[in-house]
N, C-alpha and C positions, 0 to 999 in steps of 0.2 A: 529595509530588506536589500538584500542583494541576489539579483536574478542573473543565474550562470546559464547562458546559451547561446553556443557558437562562438565559445572563446577557445583561444590555444591553452593548452595545458599550461604553459608558463604563465599566462593571463590569469588562468584558473587559481594557480597557486598565490597570486599575488591578491586576488580578490578574497579568497580565504582567508590568508593571513590577517588582511586589515578587517574584515569582517569579524573574526575572532578577537582579534585585539579592540575591537570596539562593542565585542557582546552582542552584535547585530545577528539578526533573522538571516539564514541563507536558502536559497530557493534554487533549484535546478529544474530546467523545463526541457522536454523532447519530445518528437514525434514518433521516434523509434531508438530503442536503446541499443546503440551500435557497440563495438570494442571500445571505442573512446569514450562513450557516455557511461559504461563501465567503468572505466578509470577515472572519471569525474566522481562517479558515486563513490569509488573507494577512497578517492583523495579527500572528499567532504567529510565523509564519515570518521576516516582514520584521524584527520586534525582535530575535529571535535571531541573525539574520546581520548586520544592522547593529551589533549588540553587540560582533562579533568582527571589524567592518570587512570584510563580505565581502558587502556589497549587491549586487555584482556577480552572484551566485548566487541572487537571490530570485526571478526569473521562473522558471529551471529548477526549483528546488526546490517553489516553490508548484503550478507545474503538474503536475509529477511526482507530488506529494501530494494534489493535488485528483483526478487520472486514477484513483490506486488506492484512493481514498475511494468515486468513482463505482463503480469495478471489484468492490470488496467490497458496496456497496449491490447491486450487480445479482446476486451470488451470494446476498444475502439474499432478494431478488426471487423467485430461481428456486426457493428453498425455501417461501416464502409460496404462489407460485402453485401448486406442485405438492401443498401441502398443502390448498389451498383446493379444486382440482378433484379430489382423491381419487386422484393418482397415487403411484407408490411410485420415487423417485428411483435406487433401485440396481436396479430392474428395466427390463434393456434395451428391451422393447417400451414400457414406460411413459415411459421415458428420450427415445426418439426422439419419441413422442405429444407429450410435456410440452415439448420444446425447440423444438418446431413454435409452439405457443402462446408460449412465453417470448419468442422473436423479435419476435413482434407487439407485445410489450408493453415493449420497449426504448427507446422513445422518452421524453425526461424528460418530458413532460406525462404520459404513461401512469404512468410510476414515481412520480410524485408522489402519485396517487392511493392508492398502498399504503402511505400514510405511517402512517397509524392501525393497520393490519395487522403493520406492523414493531414498533409500540409493543405491539400485544396480545400478538404472538408472542414479544417480548422480542428481537429481532434489531437490535442495536446496531452500530455502528461506532466502533471507538475509535482516536484518532490521538495516539502520545504521543512528544514530542519530549526526547531525551536529549543533550546537548551539553556540550562542553567548549572551551578555546581551538583545541583541536586539530581536532574533528570533531563533526559533527551527525549523529547516527542518528535515524531517525525509523522507526517502528512502525505499521502500519496493521493493525489487527485485528479482524475479525469473528467472532462465534461460531458458526460452522459450519464443518464438516469436508470436506475436498475428497474427492470419491468418484474411483476409477481414471478414468473417463472425461473428469473434468474436469483431473485431473493429466496426461492424455497431451496436451489442449489445449493447457494451459500450456506443456509442452515445446516444444511446435511454436510456439507464439507468441514464447518466447524464441530459438528457431532464427531464425524470421523476422527479429526484431529486429537482428540482426547483419548480416541479408543486405542491408540499405539502407543505400546510402552516406549518406544525408541525408533531411531530412524531405521534400523536395521531391518525392524518388522516392516516399516513403511515400505522399503525398497523390495524387501522379498516378495511382496505382494503385488505392487505395482511395476517393480522391474523399470524398463524403460518409458513407461505411459507416462512420467511427468509433463508431457506436452498436453497432456489433456485438460480440457477447460475446467478450470478452478482448482486442478490439482496444487497450485502453487500455494494456495490458502490453506490446504490441510498441511504443507511442509510447514509453512512459517509457524502455524501452530505448534509442530513439533518441536521445531528448532527453539522457539522460546519456552516451551515447557522444558525441555531438556536442560535449558540453562538456567531454570531456577526463576523464570518470570511467568507470573501468573497470566493464564489464558486471557482473561478479562482485560488486560491490559492492550489486546490486539482489538481493535474493533473495524467494522465496515458499515458504512451507512449512507444513503441518498439523502440530497436536499432538493427537493421537489422546485423549489423556490429559485435556485441556481441553475437547476438541470446539469447537477453534477454528482459523482461518488467519491467517497473519501474513504481512504484504508488509514487507519491512525495506530501508531505502536507507541507506547510509554515504557522508556527504559529508565528505571531507578539507575542512579549513580552512586546513590551512598545507601546505608542501612537506614538512615534516619527519616529518609524520605517516604511521605504519606502519600499512597497513589490517589488517582480521582476516583476510582471506584470506594475506596476506603472513606475518603472525605464525603462522598455522597451519603453511603451509609450512615456515618457518623453523623451528618447535618440533618439528612430524613429522619432519624430517632427522636430528634428534640424539636423538631419542626412542628408537629401537629398536624401535619399536611397528609395526604395519599401520596405514594411513590409517584403517580404519574403528576399530580399537582407540584411537588418538590422538583421534581425532574425539570420542568419549566423554569422555574426559580434557579436552580443550580446550573441549567446551562446557560443562563443569563449570566450569572455571576461568575463563570468561569471562562466565557466566550473572547 
């Protein structure tokens, strides 16, 4: 795996070219997505998709990835803010108080000032690109675990994502409110849906064992590709197991 962090753009170009030549996994790590970080994400995304003649997907994939990195950074911001003002994220009263302060800090200019605290508390966001001629899998991971209130909000965001017919309807209702917590998840769902990519190929889950949360996008690059969800359904139907039992087997098999 080639990890891109703190490199010049010229060095990034070289790393990406060498990785693609050897079909190696690429990973980008950041504390805060600066203009430079956006250029790196765009560079990596474009290089991979152009390698497989799918330049038509660059805008959708880059925008979705960027939104999920910003969302993960906001999650880290919440942890830093709660720690800084001495509030317990798991205490309902503290959570309500902290969320009021958190919403005041969501503008990009405010988030930027927390960069050094992200570094101090070791709150990173890692974007990893796994690819083949048939599929591009992107995982955006931050080293915090979702709490129940956040999981509930995320479920609502996923439901909302399928309720909009298009991006115009989304912006008509929300205007400039895209800085709101979780709005990026709704936007990504709409973007993928409008591109003909099944919403089930965008997932977000926490891993308590590693204290991390991962957003995952599965982008088919050919019509012949069988998605992870389709493979699960096909395997489960012939397994004789319950969905829960087969999910454990399936997860082990594809990990």
